[in-house]
C-alpha positions in Angstrom: 0.4 0.2 -0.1 1.7 3.7 -0.7 2.2 6.1 2.0 -2.0 6.4 3.4 -3.1 9.9 1.5 0.2 11.3 0.3 -0.4 10.9 -3.1 -3.5 13.8 -2.9 -1.7 15.8 -1.0 1.4 15.7 -3.7 -0.9 17.1 -6.1 -2.6 19.3 -4.4 1.1 20.8 -3.3 1.6 20.7 -7.0 4.6 18.3 -6.3 3.9 16.0 -9.1 5.5 17.1 -12.1 4.1 16.3 -15.9 6.5 15.5 -18.9 6.2 13.8 -22.0 7.2 9.8 -21.7 9.1 10.7 -25.3 12.0 11.8 -22.4 12.3 8.0 -21.7 13.1 6.8 -25.3 15.7 4.2 -25.1 15.5 3.8 -21.2 14.8 0.7 -19.0 12.0 1.6 -16.8 10.7 -0.8 -13.7 7.1 -0.9 -12.6 5.7 -1.9 -9.4 3.3 -4.3 -10.5 0.9 -3.8 -7.8 1.0 0.2 -8.3 0.7 -0.6 -12.0 -2.5 -2.6 -11.7 -3.6 -0.4 -8.9 -3.9 2.9 -11.8 -5.5 0.6 -14.2 -8.4 -1.2 -12.0 -9.9 1.9 -10.1 -12.9 1.5 -7.6 -15.0 1.6 -10.5 -13.5 -1.1 -12.8 -14.2 -5.0 -12.3 -16.9 -4.6 -9.4 -17.8 -8.3 -10.5 -14.7 -9.8 -10.5 -15.3 -12.2 -6.8 -18.1 -12.7 -8.6 -16.8 -14.8 -11.3 -13.4 -15.7 -10.3 -10.3 -15.4 -11.9 -8.3 -12.7 -12.8 -9.3 -9.2 -14.8 -10.4 -10.4 -18.2 -9.0 -7.2 -19.5 -5.9 -7.2 -18.2 -4.0 -9.1 -21.0 -5.4 -5.6 -23.4 -4.1 -3.3 -21.1 -0.7 -5.1 -20.7 -0.6 -5.7 -24.5 -1.7 -1.3 -24.9 0.7 -0.3 -22.8 3.3 -2.2 -24.5 2.8 -0.8 -27.5 3.8 2.3 -26.0 6.6 1.6 -24.7 7.9 0.0 -28.0 7.4 3.1 -30.0 9.7 5.0 -28.1 12.2 2.0 -27.7 11.4 2.0 -24.0 12.1 -1.8 -22.3 9.9 -2.5 -19.0 11.0 -4.2 -16.0 7.6 -5.5 -13.2 8.8 -6.2 -10.3 6.1 -7.8 -8.1 6.2 -7.7 -3.8 7.0 -11.1 -2.4 6.6 -12.1 0.8 4.8 -9.9 4.0 6.7 -8.6 7.0 5.2 -9.4 10.1 3.7 -6.2 10.2 2.4 -6.7 6.5 0.4 -9.6 7.6 -1.1 -8.9 10.5 -2.4 -5.5 8.8 -3.6 -7.4 5.0 -5.5 -10.3 7.4 -7.3 -7.7 9.1 -8.1 -6.2 5.3 -9.1 -9.5 4.0 -11.5 -10.5 6.2 -13.6 -7.3 6.1 -13.4 -8.0 2.4 -14.1 -11.2 2.7 -17.5 -10.2 4.8 -18.5 -7.3 2.6 -18.7 -10.2 -0.4 -20.6 -12.3 1.9 -22.9 -9.6 2.6 -23.2 -8.6 -0.7 -24.1 -12.5 -2.0 -26.9 -12.4 0.6 -28.4 -8.9 -0.4 -28.3 -10.4 -4.1 -29.7 -13.8 -3.2 -32.9 -11.8 -1.5 -32.8 -9.3 -4.0 -36.2 -9.0 -6.2 -33.7 -7.0 -9.1 -31.4 -7.7 -11.5 -29.2 -5.1 -10.3 -26.6 -6.0 -7.9 -23.9 -3.9 -6.0 -20.3 -3.9 -6.6 -18.7 -6.9 -4.8 -15.3 -4.6 -4.4 -14.5 -2.4 -1.2 -13.9 1.5 -2.3 -10.0 0.8 -1.3 -9.7 -3.0 -1.8 -6.9 -4.2 -4.3 -6.7 -6.8 -6.7 -5.7 -9.7 -5.0 -2.4 -9.9 -6.1 -1.2 -12.8 -4.5 -4.2 -15.0 -6.4 -2.9 -13.8 -9.8 0.9 -14.0 -9.5 0.9 -17.1 -11.7 -1.3 -15.7 -14.0 0.1 -12.1 -14.3 3.9 -14.1 -15.2 2.4 -16.0 -17.9 1.2 -12.9 -20.0 4.7 -11.4 -18.8 6.2 -15.2 -20.7 3.9 -14.5 -23.7 5.2 -11.0 -24.5 8.5 -11.7 -23.9 8.6 -9.1 -20.8 11.5 -8.7 -18.0 9.9 -9.3 -14.4 10.8 -10.6 -11.0 9.5 -11.5 -7.7 11.4 -9.3 -4.9 12.3 -10.6 -1.5 9.5 -8.6 -0.2 8.7 -5.0 -0.7 9.0 -4.0 -4.5 9.7 -0.2 -4.0 12.9 -1.2 -1.7 14.1 -3.2 -4.6 13.4 -1.2 -7.3 14.9 1.9 -5.5 17.9 -0.7 -5.8 17.7 -1.4 -9.4 17.7 2.1 -10.2 20.9 3.6 -8.1 22.8 -0.1 -9.0 21.7 0.9 -12.8 20.1 -2.0 -13.8 17.2 0.9 -14.4 16.8 4.4 -15.4 13.6 5.4 -14.1 11.3 3.8 -11.2 7.7 4.1 -12.0 5.7 3.1 -8.5 4.1 4.7 -5.4 5.0 6.9 -2.5 6.7 4.5 -1.1 9.4 5.0 -3.1 10.0 8.0 -0.6 11.1 5.7 2.3 13.9 4.8 -0.1 16.9 6.7 -1.2 15.8 7.7 -4.5 15.5 11.5 -6.1 13.0 11.3 -8.3 10.1 8.3 -9.1 6.9 8.6 -12.1 3.5 8.6 -9.9 1.3 8.1 -13.1 1.8 7.6 -16.2 -1.0 8.4 -18.8 -0.7 5.8 -21.4 -3.4 7.5 -24.1 -1.9 11.1 -23.4 1.5 9.4 -23.7 2.7 11.7 -20.3 3.4 10.8 -17.1 3.6 12.4 -13.5 6.5 12.2 -11.7 7.8 13.1 -8.0 11.5 14.5 -7.0 12.1 13.6 -3.4 14.5 16.6 -2.3 11.9 19.1 -3.7 9.3 17.2 -1.3 11.5 17.7 1.8 12.5 21.1 1.2 8.7 22.5 0.1 7.9 20.5 3.4 10.5 21.9 5.5 11.5 18.6 6.9 14.4 16.3 7.4 14.3 12.8 5.8 14.1 11.2 9.3 11.2 13.4 9.8 9.5 12.4 7.0 9.9 8.3 7.7 8.5 9.2 10.6 5.4 10.8 9.6 4.9 8.2 7.1 4.9 5.6 9.7 2.6 7.1 11.8 -0.3 7.5 9.2 1.0 3.9 7.6 2.8 3.2 4.6 4.4 0.1 2.9 6.4 -1.5 5.3 4.0 -0.2 8.2 0.4 0.2 7.2 -1.2 0.9 10.5 -2.7 4.4 10.6 -1.9 5.7 14.4 -5.1 6.8 16.6 -4.3 10.4 16.3 -6.8 11.0 13.5 -10.4 11.0 13.4 -12.4 7.7 13.6 -13.6 6.8 10.0 -17.6 4.8 10.4 -16.7 2.9 7.8 -13.2 1.8 8.7 -13.3 -2.1 9.8 -11.8 -3.0 13.2 -7.8 -3.9 13.6 -8.7 -7.2 15.2 -6.9 -8.3 17.8 -4.6 -6.7 20.6 -1.4 -5.0 19.7 2.0 -7.0 20.7 3.2 -5.7 24.3 6.0 -2.8 24.1 9.3 -3.9 24.3 12.1 -1.6 24.8 13.9 0.8 22.7 17.6 -1.8 22.2 15.2 -4.6 21.7 14.9 -3.5 17.8 18.3 -1.4 17.5 16.2 2.0 17.9 18.2 4.9 19.7 16.9 8.0 20.5 16.2 10.0 23.6 13.4 10.0 25.6 11.7 13.3 26.3 10.0 14.6 29.8 6.3 13.4 30.0 3.4 15.5 29.4 1.1 16.6 26.7 2.5 17.3 23.3 0.3 19.4 20.9 -2.0 17.5 18.8 -2.0 14.5 21.1 -5.0 12.4 21.2 -7.0 12.0 24.7 -6.0 8.9 24.4 -6.3 5.4 22.2 -5.6 1.5 22.8 -3.8 0.8 19.7 -3.6 2.0 15.9 -6.9 2.0 13.6 -8.0 -0.8 11.7 -7.7 -0.9 7.9 -9.0 2.1 6.1 -11.5 1.8 3.6 -13.3 5.2 3.4 -11.7 8.6 2.6 -8.4 9.7 3.9 -7.4 12.9 2.2 -6.8 14.5 5.5 -4.1 12.0 7.0 -0.9 13.3 6.2 -1.9 16.8 6.1 -3.0 16.4 10.1 0.4 14.2 10.9 2.2 17.3 9.1 0.3 19.3 11.8 1.4 17.9 14.6 4.7 17.4 13.3 5.0 20.8 13.5 3.5 22.0 16.6 5.5 19.2 18.1 8.9 20.4 16.5 7.6 24.3 17.9 6.4 23.0 20.9 9.9 21.1 22.1 12.6 22.7 19.8 13.0 18.9 18.7 13.3 18.7 14.8 15.3 15.4 14.3 12.4 13.0 14.7 8.9 12.4 16.2 10.4 9.6 18.6 10.0 12.5 21.8 6.3 12.9 20.8 5.4 9.5 20.5 6.9 9.0 23.7 5.0 12.0 25.6 2.1 9.8 24.2 2.1 7.3 26.8 1.2 4.2 25.0 3.8 1.8 25.1 1.6 0.0 22.2 2.5 2.8 19.6 5.3 3.2 20.8 6.4 -0.1 20.2 4.7 -0.1 16.5 6.8 3.0 15.6 9.9 1.3 16.6 8.9 -1.8 14.4 8.1 0.7 11.4 11.8 2.6 11.9 13.1 -1.3 12.2 10.9 -2.5 9.2 12.4 0.9 6.9 16.4 0.4 8.3 15.9 -3.9 7.4 14.1 -4.8 4.8 16.1 -7.1 2.6 16.3 -6.9 -1.1 17.9 -9.5 -3.8 21.1 -7.8 -5.0 22.7 -8.3 -8.7 24.6 -11.7 -7.5 21.3 -13.2 -6.6 22.4 -12.8 -2.8 19.7 -11.6 -0.2 20.8 -8.3 2.0 19.9 -5.5 3.4 18.9 -2.5 1.3 20.8 0.1 3.6 24.0 -2.0 3.3 23.6 -2.4 -0.4 23.1 1.5 -0.7 26.1 1.9 1.4 28.2 -0.6 -0.9 27.1 1.9 -3.7 28.1 4.6 -1.9 24.9 6.2 -0.9 24.5 5.7 2.7 27.6 6.5 4.6 25.7 7.8 8.1 23.7 4.7 9.0 23.8 4.4 12.6 23.6 0.4 12.6 26.9 0.5 11.0 29.7 1.0 13.3 33.6 1.6 13.2 35.4 -0.5 15.6 38.9 -2.6 16.3 38.9 -6.1 15.0 41.7 -8.4 15.5 43.3 -9.7 12.8 45.3 -13.0 13.0 47.2 -14.1 9.8 45.7 -11.3 7.9 42.1 -12.4 8.5 39.6 -10.3 10.5 37.9 -11.7 13.0 34.6 -10.8 13.2 31.5 -11.6 13.7 29.4 -9.5 11.9 28.9 -8.9 7.8 31.5 -6.2 6.4 30.2 -3.5 4.3 32.1 -2.9 1.3 31.6 0.2 -0.4 31.4 1.0 -4.1 33.3 -1.0 -6.3 35.9 -1.9 -3.0 35.5 -3.1 0.5 34.9 -0.1 3.0 38.1 -0.8 5.3 38.6 2.2 7.2 42.1 2.8 8.4 44.3 5.7 9.6 46.0 7.1 7.1 46.5 11.0 7.9 48.0 12.3 11.4 48.4 9.1 12.9 51.2 8.2 15.7 54.2 6.2 15.6 52.4 4.0 17.9 49.1 3.6 15.9 51.5 3.1 12.8 53.3 0.3 14.8 49.5 -1.2 15.6 48.5 -1.4 12.1 49.4 -5.2 11.8 47.6 -6.4 14.6 44.1 -4.0 14.8 42.5 -2.5 11.7 39.4 -0.3 11.6 36.5 -2.0 10.0 32.9 -1.3 8.8 30.2 -4.1 10.2 26.3 -4.6 10.7 24.9 -4.9 13.6 21.5 -6.3 13.3 18.8 -6.8 16.5 18.4 -10.5 17.5 14.8 -9.7 17.4 14.0 -8.1 13.8 13.0 -11.4 12.0 9.6 -10.4 14.6 9.2 -7.2 12.6 10.9 -8.8 8.9 10.3 -12.5 9.0 12.9 -15.6 9.3 14.9 -15.8 6.6 15.7 -18.4 4.3 18.1 -19.8 2.4 19.4 -16.7 -0.8 18.8 -19.7 -3.2 15.1 -19.9 -2.5 14.9 -15.9 -2.3 16.3 -16.3 -6.3 13.8 -19.0 -7.5 10.9 -17.0 -5.7 12.1 -14.6 -8.2 11.8 -16.3 -11.2 8.2 -17.7 -10.3 9.4 -20.9 -9.0 8.2 -21.3 -5.8 4.8 -20.3 -4.0 4.6 -17.2 -1.5 1.9 -18.6 0.4 4.1 -21.6 1.7 6.9 -19.8 1.9 5.3 -17.3 3.8 3.7 -19.8 6.1 7.2 -21.7 6.4 8.7 -18.6 8.0 5.6 -17.5 10.1 4.9 -21.1 11.2 1.3 -20.6 10.3 -0.5 -20.5 7.3 -4.5 -19.2 7.3 -7.1 -21.0 4.9 -9.8 -18.9 4.2 -13.3 -18.6 2.5 -13.6 -19.4 -1.4 -15.2 -16.6 -3.2 -18.7 -17.5 -2.9 -18.5 -17.0 0.7 -18.9 -19.4 3.3 -19.1 -18.2 6.6 -21.6 -20.4 8.4 -20.4 -23.2 10.6 -22.8 -25.8 8.4 -22.3 -23.6 4.7 -20.4 -25.0 1.8 -19.9 -28.7 3.6 -18.4 -30.1 -0.1 -15.8 -27.5 -0.1 -14.7 -27.8 3.5 -14.2 -31.6 3.5 -12.2 -31.6 0.5 -9.9 -29.3 2.0 -9.5 -30.7 5.0 -9.6 -34.2 3.6 -7.1 -36.8 4.4 -5.5 -36.9 1.3 -5.1 -33.2 1.2 -4.1 -32.5 4.8 -1.1 -35.2 4.1 -0.1 -33.6 0.3 0.2 -30.0 2.4 2.1 -32.3 4.9 4.4 -33.6 2.0 4.9 -30.3 0.1 6.1 -28.6 3.3 8.6 -31.5 3.9 9.7 -31.3 0.8 11.2 -27.5 1.2 12.2 -28.0 4.6 14.3 -30.7 4.2 16.9 -28.4 2.7 16.4 -25.7 5.3 18.0 -25.8 8.4 17.4 -28.1 11.2 15.1 -25.5 12.7 13.0 -25.3 10.2 12.7 -29.3 9.8 11.4 -29.4 13.6 8.9 -26.2 13.3 5.3 -27.0 13.3 3.1 -25.0 11.2 -0.5 -24.3 12.1 -3.3 -24.5 10.1 -6.1 -22.6 10.6 -9.0 -22.9 8.8 -11.7 -19.8 8.5 -14.5 -22.3 9.9 -13.5 -24.0 12.6 -11.4 -22.8 15.9 -9.5 -26.0 16.1 -5.8 -25.6 14.8 -5.0 -27.9 12.9 -0.4 -28.7 13.2 1.8 -30.2 10.5 5.4 -31.4 12.0 6.5 -31.9 8.4 8.5 -35.0 9.1 8.6 -37.7 7.2 11.0 -41.2 7.4 12.4 -41.2 4.8 12.0 -38.0 3.7 9.7 -37.2 0.8 12.8 -36.1 -1.6 14.3 -39.8 -0.8 10.9 -41.6 -2.1 11.1 -39.6 -5.1 14.7 -40.0 -6.4 14.0 -42.9 -8.1 11.6 -41.8 -11.0 13.1 -40.2 -13.6 12.7 -40.0 -17.3 15.0 -39.1 -19.7 15.8 -39.0 -23.3 12.3 -39.2 -24.6 13.6 -37.7 -27.9 10.7 -35.4 -27.5 13.0 -32.0 -27.4 12.7 -29.0 -25.4 8.6 -28.8 -25.9 6.6 -30.3 -23.4 3.3 -32.2 -24.6 1.0 -33.8 -21.3 -0.5 -35.6 -23.7 2.1 -37.1 -25.0 3.3 -37.9 -21.6 0.2 -40.0 -20.3 0.0 -41.3 -24.2 3.7 -43.2 -24.3 6.0 -42.0 -21.1 3.8 -43.8 -18.4 5.4 -47.3 -18.9 6.6 -48.5 -15.8 10.6 -47.6 -16.7 11.5 -44.5 -14.4 15.2 -45.9 -13.3 17.6 -44.6 -16.2 21.0 -43.3 -14.8 20.7 -41.0 -18.0 21.3 -36.9 -17.5 18.1 -35.2 -17.4 18.4 -32.5 -19.8 15.9 -30.9 -22.2 13.0 -29.2 -20.8 10.5 -31.9 -21.8 12.6 -34.7 -19.6 12.8 -31.9 -16.4 9.3 -31.7 -16.6 7.9 -35.0 -17.5 10.2 -36.3 -14.3 8.9 -33.6 -11.9 5.1 -34.9 -13.1 5.7 -38.3 -12.8 7.1 -37.4 -9.1 4.3 -35.3 -8.3 1.7 -38.6 -9.5 3.4 -40.9 -6.9 2.6 -38.2 -4.3 -1.0 -38.4 -5.7 -0.7 -42.2 -5.4 -1.6 -42.6 -9.2 2.4 -44.3 -9.5 3.0 -46.4 -6.6 6.6 -47.7 -5.4 6.4 -50.4 -8.0 6.0 -48.1 -10.9 2.6 -49.5 -11.3 -0.4 -47.3 -12.3 -3.8 -47.1 -10.1 -6.9 -46.6 -11.6 -6.6 -43.0 -12.5 -3.3 -43.6 -14.0 -4.8 -46.3 -16.5 -8.0 -43.5 -16.9 -5.2 -40.7 -18.2 -3.5 -43.4 -20.3 -6.2 -44.4 -22.2 -8.0 -41.1 -22.4 -4.4 -39.9 -24.1 -4.5 -42.7 -26.4 -8.3 -41.9 -27.9 -7.5 -38.7 -28.5 -4.0 -38.9 -29.5 -3.1 -35.5 -30.5 -5.9 -33.8 -30.9 -6.3 -32.3 -27.6 -4.7 -28.6 -26.4 -2.6 -28.7 -23.5 -5.2 -26.6 -21.6 -8.2 -28.9 -22.0 -5.6 -32.3 -21.1 -5.2 -30.1 -17.8 -9.0 -29.9 -17.1 -9.4 -33.7 -18.2 -7.4 -34.4 -14.8 -9.0 -31.8 -12.8 -12.3 -33.6 -13.3 -10.9 -37.0 -12.7 -8.9 -36.0 -9.3 -12.5 -34.2 -8.6 -14.8 -37.5 -9.1 -11.9 -39.5 -7.0 -12.3 -36.3 -3.9 -16.5 -38.0 -3.6 -17.1 -34.6 -2.5 -19.2 -33.1 -5.1 -21.2 -34.8 -7.4 -21.1 -33.6 -10.8 -24.7 -32.9 -11.6 -26.1 -32.4 -8.4 -27.7 -28.7 -8.1 -26.5 -27.1 -5.3 -29.4 -26.6 -2.7 -27.3 -23.4 -0.8 -26.1 -21.4 -3.6 -28.2 -19.5 -6.1 -28.0 -20.2 -10.3 -28.3 -17.5 -12.7 -31.1 -15.4 -12.3 -34.3 -15.5 -14.1 -34.2 -12.0 -15.4 -31.2 -13.1 -17.9 -32.9 -16.4 -18.6 -36.5 -14.5 -20.1 -37.0 -15.0 -23.8 -37.5 -11.7 -26.2 -41.1 -12.9 -26.7 -41.6 -13.3 -23.4 -40.3 -10.2 -22.6 -42.5 -8.4 -25.1 -45.9 -10.3 -23.8 -44.9 -8.6 -19.7 -44.2 -5.2 -21.3 -47.1 -5.3 -23.0 -49.3 -6.4 -20.0 -47.7 -3.4 -17.7 -49.4 -5.0 -14.5 -48.2 -4.3 -11.3 -48.9 -7.9 -9.6 -47.1 -9.9 -12.8 -44.4 -7.9 -12.4 -43.9 -8.9 -9.0 -44.7 -12.4 -10.1 -42.0 -12.0 -11.7 -39.4 -11.5 -9.9 -41.3 -13.0 -6.9 -38.9 -15.4 -6.8 -35.9 -14.6 -9.7 -34.0 -18.3 -8.9 -36.9 -20.1 -9.0 -36.6 -23.5 -11.8 -40.4 -23.0 -12.2 -41.5 -25.2 -15.6 -38.8 -27.4 -15.4 -38.2 -30.7 -14.1 -35.5 -32.4 -11.8 -33.7 -34.3 -14.3 -33.6 -31.7 -16.7 -32.2 -29.1 -13.8 -29.9 -31.9 -13.6 -28.6 -31.7 -16.9 -28.2 -28.1 -17.7 -26.1 -28.0 -14.0 -23.8 -30.5 -15.3 -23.2 -29.2 -19.2 -23.0 -25.3 -17.3 -20.1 -26.8 -14.9 -18.2 -28.7 -17.6 -18.9 -26.0 -20.0 -17.3 -22.9 -17.4 -13.8 -25.3 -18.0 -13.4 -22.8 -21.0 -13.0 -19.1 -21.6 -15.1 -16.9 -23.1 -13.1 -14.7 -25.1 -14.7 -10.8 -23.3 -12.6 -8.5 -22.0 -14.5 -5.6 -21.0 -12.8 -3.4 -18.1 -16.1 -3.5 -15.9 -18.3 -6.9 -16.7 -21.7 -5.9 -16.3 -24.2 -9.2 -16.7 -25.5 -12.2 -15.0 -23.5 -14.3 -12.6 -23.7 -17.9 -10.8 -22.7 -18.5 -7.2 -23.6 -21.9 -7.4 -20.6 -21.9 -10.3 -18.6 -19.9 -8.6 -18.6 -22.5 -6.0 -18.2 -25.5 -8.4 -14.9 -23.4 -9.5 -13.4 -23.3 -5.9 -13.4 -27.1 -6.1 -11.3 -27.5 -9.1 -9.4 -24.5 -8.1 -8.3 -25.6 -5.2 -7.4 -28.8 -7.0 -5.4 -26.9 -9.6 -3.8 -24.9 -6.5 -2.5 -28.0 -5.2 -1.1 -29.6 -8.3 1.0 -26.8 -9.6 2.2 -26.2 -5.2 3.4 -29.7 -5.4 5.1 -29.4 -9.4 6.5 -26.4 -8.2 8.4 -27.8 -5.0 9.4 -31.3 -6.6 11.2 -29.0 -9.7 13.0 -27.1 -6.8 13.8 -30.1 -4.8 15.3 -32.0 -7.8 17.2 -28.6 -9.0 18.5 -28.3 -5.5 19.6 -32.0 -4.9 21.0 -32.1 -8.7 19.9 -35.4 -8.7 21.0 -37.1 -12.5 20.9 -33.0 -13.4 22.8 -29.9 -13.9 19.9 -27.2 -14.1 22.4 -24.8 -12.4 24.9 -24.3 -14.5 23.2 -25.0 -17.8 20.7 -22.7 -17.3 23.3 -19.4 -17.5 20.5 -16.8 -18.4 17.1 -15.6 -17.0 15.1 -16.8 -20.6 16.5 -20.5 -20.0 14.2 -20.4 -16.5 11.3 -18.5 -18.7 11.2 -21.1 -20.8 11.0 -23.9 -18.2 8.8 -22.0 -16.3 6.3 -21.2 -19.5 6.2 -25.1 -20.0 4.9 -26.3 -16.9 1.4 -27.1 -16.5 -1.7 -26.1 -14.1 0.8 -23.0 -13.7 -2.1 -20.5 -14.6 -5.3 -20.2 -12.4 -8.7 -21.7 -14.0 -10.4 -19.1 -16.5 -13.6 -17.7 -14.8 -17.2 -19.0 -14.8 -18.7 -17.0 -17.7 -19.0 -19.9 -20.1 -20.9 -21.9 -17.6 -23.4 -18.8 -17.4 -23.6 -18.7 -20.8 -24.3 -21.9 -21.2 -27.1 -22.2 -18.3 -28.3 -19.3 -19.8 -28.6 -21.3 -23.4 -30.2 -24.7 -22.5 -32.8 -23.4 -20.4 -33.9 -20.7 -22.6 -33.8 -23.8 -25.1 -35.6 -25.8 -23.2 -38.3 -23.4 -22.6 -38.9 -22.7 -26.2 -39.5 -26.4 -27.1 -41.7 -26.7 -24.2 -43.6 -23.5 -25.0 -43.5 -23.4 -29.0 -43.3 -27.1 -30.3 -44.2 -25.7 -33.3 -40.3 -24.7 -33.4 -37.8 -26.4 -35.7 -34.4 -26.8 -34.1 -32.6 -24.1 -36.3 -35.0 -21.8 -35.0 -34.7 -22.4 -31.1 -30.8 -22.4 -31.9 -31.2 -19.1 -33.6 -33.2 -18.2 -31.0 -31.0 -18.8 -28.5 -27.8 -17.2 -30.5 -29.9 -14.1 -30.8 -30.9 -14.1 -26.9 -27.1 -14.3 -25.7 -26.1 -11.5 -28.5 -29.0 -9.0 -28.0 -30.4 -9.6 -24.8 -27.4 -10.8 -22.6 -24.2 -9.0 -24.1 -26.1 -6.2 -25.9 -23.4 -6.4 -29.1 -25.6 -3.7 -30.9 -25.2 -1.2 -28.6 -21.2 -0.1 -28.7 -21.0 1.5 -24.9 -22.5 -2.3 -23.2 -19.2 -3.8 -21.5 -16.7 -1.5 -23.1 -13.1 -3.2 -23.8 -10.1 -1.0 -23.4 -10.3 0.9 -26.6 -14.0 1.7 -25.9 -15.9 -0.6 -27.7 -18.2 -3.5 -26.5 -16.1 -6.4 -26.5 -18.5 -9.0 -27.1 -19.2 -9.4 -31.0 -22.3 -12.3 -32.0 -19.6 -14.4 -34.4 -17.1 -14.1 -31.1 -19.7 -16.1 -28.9 -21.1 -18.9 -31.4 -16.9 -19.3 -31.8 -16.6 -19.6 -28.0 -19.6 -22.2 -27.7 -18.9 -24.4 -30.3 -15.2 -24.4 -28.5 -18.0 -25.4 -25.2 -19.6 -28.5 -27.1 -16.0 -29.5 -28.8 -14.9 -29.6 -24.9 -18.0 -31.4 -24.4 -17.2 -34.4 -26.4 -13.5 -34.8 -25.4 -16.0 -35.1 -21.2 -18.2 -37.5 -22.5 -15.1 -39.7 -24.2 -13.1 -39.5 -20.4 -16.6 -40.9 -18.9 -17.1 -43.7 -21.1 -13.2 -44.7 -20.0 -13.7 -44.3 -16.1 -16.7 -46.1 -16.6 -15.2 -48.9 -17.9 -12.0 -48.7 -15.5 -12.9 -47.6 -12.5 -16.7 -47.6 -11.6 -16.3 -46.2 -8.2 -15.4 -43.0 -9.8 -18.3 -42.8 -12.2 -21.0 -45.5 -11.2 -23.6 -46.7 -13.6 -26.5 -44.5 -12.1 -24.4 -41.4 -12.9 -23.5 -42.5 -16.2 -26.3 -43.0 -17.7 -27.4 -39.3 -16.4 -24.3 -38.1 -17.8 -25.3 -39.6 -21.6 -28.4 -38.7 -21.1 -27.4 -35.0 -20.4 -25.1 -35.6 -23.7 -28.3 -36.8 -25.3 -30.0 -33.3 -24.2 -27.5 -31.4 -25.6 -27.5 -32.7 -28.8 -31.2 -31.1 -29.2 -30.1 -28.0 -29.2 -26.7 -27.6 -30.7 
């Protein structure tokens, strides 16, 4: 998050200057992804995103459009994504997510009981896009467009500042959090259509406000910023701010956080509130005056006390240990923020700045005498190097003879002193190699964060389910014995090459719907990696490109003990997928296939190569969903609503209703907008099955703010499949990193010399991208319900006439293709066309045919997954579908 309310103040004081993008010609620009997306997706855009799932459909268009501007001026972008959260950030975001989740739940409840098709937005006023859940999706875009990117160890602003000062990039496009770093100027906003931007000069801001850098940093800490997001209770409370959730941590001494400063006598300082038990919670309302008020407090305190150095004395006079503790932690978070340097190692931002000669007077860099034995300095602390040379400062002028004679035994050098408990503010540290893999997108951030914090919080899905007895099928899925053990195995894979501390450290798993805490000890005998190392696939002759259909068609032959080196990308991914199948029980210790493995092999041979990578991945997800036995594919949801009947009224029906114009009939129309009146139960089951299968496919519309039908029940189905997909890619990533780190029959570490080598490997990982949104399922539900009602109400209509009427209904009534201003895209025109709708629907029908092939194979091989009763119902649904396509 940016510094609270500072951006509007900068524009008000005219600290944001305008310039043309043309001056960035031939430059390299570093871009904070979170800030970049926040400028695109303001509150008025993507209001329905939490209701349809997935990432914004317009994101690809925005990136593509902005890249054209960069290409016009030969400007190279490097996108930087914030990585792990610090302890302070995590607590704040937990509270904010809970508030946003409750808002989505309330909006769904209003929608379910509403008598109108109009729906409130699902996003809060200041709610950012869920970057964490979208990282893989965004990375796939970067790979598609050949864009450089990285995931920073922690805060992207500090990483970008380091890249700027080290000469990797020429300018930074980011949030006001950059003012917390050593940066002279940065771009705050870019207008790609008008080809200009707004930039901020830090020195001009400090001079204009008459503040020292220390005063400015302290002010940012009390109003809230990225590294310390809590707002101190020195400002007027806002009625729409959620509670902070939980008590503040207990007070700690100043030395505990390595923060110096003299205490000022007690007493009331100007601007001090009467009392306050802790910082305010996440802000969701107007914050226009926060920075102004904080600035007034700072000026009054400086005038009253004569202390122009910092706000430490003012915080002490508040007599609130919790606020003092939070202040110390904020200062500490700024001082000790880690970044990834050019050599691939993680170090403190200010130490990196000292090496560049930009932070010479840092109070945690000490000059001291160290014993020199045999020419080697016996120092416990890390040496700080200056620009292009080690910073070993010896006395050169005015030395006495005694000092010169002692030069061989004693020398002065600079060392870094870091508080022992800094991990309580930042995070526990991981090996540098893991941060490198994280920077490429090879490791799941949620699991890494859980390891360093010792806790994994599993939240409610997008469709909600806050009640104790709601969404039981999803709860049964995520708490099933198999997926709990799989999670334990995932932690074991990554902790086995960490310090002993992490290997014995228990991970607390907390579910949103129960108070009991699940503790995972992630210890296996033998370790998971030992069980996997015998599974090797090499020299398959496929070259560098991996094809998942070919893998199941020809590679699962039981011969997995090759001694050859795993070299090609196809070999690498085949090996890790095989190992993942072992963890899923699809391949056993004797290299034999389970019934699921046999089903997938038979399916691959049936379709041969006539299937896309994405469709085959969806086939695997479907089989795993059936194997979980938590959700019956054609059983309608009794808890969650389908698409509103408002969107299922044919044009003829609507004209008749408009002619009647009777209030009683209008009330009857909306009395229950989700009822299935006129449809037999077996028809409802068929449409439920068809819409769920169709929901796997993508509807190629990209409005900047989708307005149209939604389905909570389809979103619930998507959550089940997305959970399975999420665990599959996590398993594949962890198995891959384990394979690379241990260098088992591979030389990936040495062979992959450039980032492009890593990019190509990541781009071919199966299940890497999250699922599509639910819109294809939504339009299929509307299509087939309108079709069956037309057949029942107008039996004289032919099949061709019904199909044409349904297509027109989708195009004209649902997506209003003839209205240019409806569901506009990046270019300002309707994002949907009738031809595109029909083509997407045909793709859904082709996908359905592959599903039927799969069901035939499953029923033949393993009736536990699809018994004869379900099989007959699916075949009847197939006949039903053929009537209308």
